[in-house]
C-alpha positions as CSV (number, residue, x, y, z in Angstrom):
1,X,29.1,73.3,-196.9
2,X,31.9,70.8,-197.6
3,X,34.1,70.5,-200.6
4,X,35.4,67.3,-202.2
5,X,37.9,67.8,-205.0
6,X,38.3,64.7,-207.2
7,X,40.7,64.4,-210.1
8,X,42.8,62.1,-212.3
9,X,46.2,61.9,-210.5
10,X,47.4,64.5,-208.0
11,X,45.6,67.5,-209.5
12,X,43.0,67.8,-206.8
13,X,45.7,67.6,-204.0
14,X,47.8,70.3,-205.8
15,X,44.8,72.6,-206.2
16,X,43.9,72.2,-202.5
17,X,47.5,72.7,-201.3
18,X,47.9,75.8,-203.5
19,X,44.6,77.3,-202.4
20,X,45.6,76.8,-198.7
21,X,48.9,78.4,-199.4
22,X,47.0,81.5,-200.5
23,X,44.1,81.6,-198.0
24,X,45.1,79.3,-195.2
25,X,43.6,76.0,-194.1
26,X,40.2,75.4,-195.9
27,X,37.9,73.9,-193.4
28,X,35.7,71.2,-194.8
29,X,37.8,70.6,-198.0
30,X,39.3,67.3,-199.0
31,X,41.1,66.1,-202.1
32,X,40.8,62.6,-203.6
33,X,42.8,61.3,-206.6
34,X,42.2,58.5,-209.1
35,X,45.5,56.7,-209.4
36,X,46.6,54.5,-212.3
37,X,46.2,51.3,-210.2
38,X,42.8,52.3,-208.8
39,X,39.5,50.9,-210.1
40,X,36.5,53.1,-210.5
41,X,34.8,51.2,-207.7
42,X,37.7,51.9,-205.4
43,X,37.4,55.6,-206.2
44,X,33.6,55.4,-205.5
45,X,34.3,53.9,-202.1
46,X,36.7,56.7,-201.3
47,X,34.2,59.4,-202.3
48,X,31.3,57.7,-200.4
49,X,33.5,57.3,-197.3
50,X,34.1,61.1,-197.4
51,X,30.4,61.8,-197.9
52,X,29.5,59.6,-194.9
53,X,31.8,61.6,-192.6
54,X,29.7,64.8,-193.3
55,X,26.5,65.4,-191.3
56,X,23.3,64.8,-193.3
57,X,22.2,68.4,-193.0
58,X,25.3,69.8,-194.7
59,X,25.5,70.4,-198.4
60,X,28.4,69.0,-200.4
61,X,30.2,70.4,-203.5
62,X,32.1,67.8,-205.5
63,X,34.4,69.5,-207.8
64,X,35.7,67.4,-210.7
65,X,38.6,67.9,-213.1
66,X,36.9,66.7,-216.3
67,X,33.4,66.1,-217.5
68,X,33.1,62.6,-218.9
69,X,36.2,61.2,-217.1
70,X,36.2,58.4,-214.6
71,X,35.8,60.7,-211.5
72,X,32.8,62.4,-213.1
73,X,31.3,59.1,-214.1
74,X,31.7,57.6,-210.6
75,X,30.2,60.7,-209.0
76,X,27.3,60.6,-211.4
77,X,26.5,57.0,-210.3
78,X,26.2,58.1,-206.6
79,X,24.1,61.2,-207.1
80,X,20.8,59.5,-206.6
81,X,21.9,58.1,-203.2
82,X,23.2,61.5,-202.0
83,X,20.8,64.3,-203.2
84,X,22.7,66.9,-201.2
85,X,25.6,66.7,-203.6
86,X,26.2,69.6,-206.0
87,X,28.6,68.7,-208.8
88,X,30.9,71.0,-210.7
89,X,33.4,70.2,-213.4
90,X,36.5,72.0,-214.6
91,X,37.8,72.6,-211.1
92,X,40.5,75.1,-210.7
93,X,42.5,77.1,-208.2
94,X,40.2,80.2,-208.3
95,X,37.2,77.9,-207.6
96,X,38.8,76.5,-204.5
97,X,39.8,79.9,-203.3
98,X,36.2,81.2,-203.9
99,X,34.9,78.2,-201.8
100,X,37.2,79.1,-199.0
101,X,36.1,82.8,-199.0
102,X,32.4,81.9,-198.7
């Protein structure tokens, strides 16, 4: 199983970095950030690029910072094309640590 953290700004990177400080390198985890100068379609391209790197037989968890925000809306648009995606909102540090311990 792979983990893609997606947030407004650097939150996803900070959560991943903090989790790895506690448990060590988290294999299969990546952080993506929506920056102020990035369009929703650019974020979608980044998410899809990460998904395409993952073998078809692996499940993917996309953890989002906020339900209803741009990262969540973009991820919702691609769900039909990638049925192996599981989406969680309200990502946090304990969630990333729990993923690492699975």
